[in-house]
Phi, psi and omega in degrees: 000319180288337177284327171298318178293319177288330179286315173300322178301306181293335170294315178293313181295327177288330173289320183279339186303313182296320175298307179296330170295317178293320183287324174299307183312312190295316186294321187294315185288325175292323179289317183302318186281337170291314184281354181049051175295127183286150183261177182298324183296321178298318178295319178295317176300314177299316185296309179317299180305315181293323178293324180288327185286322183298327181286317180293320172303312175303309184291327170291318171303320179287331177290319172304311173309314176298321181298318183304308186297317182295312185298314182304305185295332170289323176295316178292329171289337175279328178293319179297320180294325179289325182288317183294318176297318178298316178295317176300315179296320179299310172310311186293317177294335176287322179282333180272345180289314174296334175295313182303313184289331175291330180282340171283335176291322182287000000 
């Protein structure tokens, strides 16, 4: 009697298994779509975007470093030119003073 019971149980289980598997897969897919759990494709797309941004970021960083050096050298050169201009203005002021004093004497 137990062998007949086991046989019937296995027949029923074999018949129900594909149906329950499909129902289980449907429930899992529904939960994933409701919660918007990312799929492998989503992860791949995100990885590709991050890799693309990494390349752009590193090139922008290297460009910024080059610009920093260039700006520093330009600031130094500007300071030199301002100092030269100030010296020239002083010199010009000294040259103009005697003309003014001569003009007052006449």
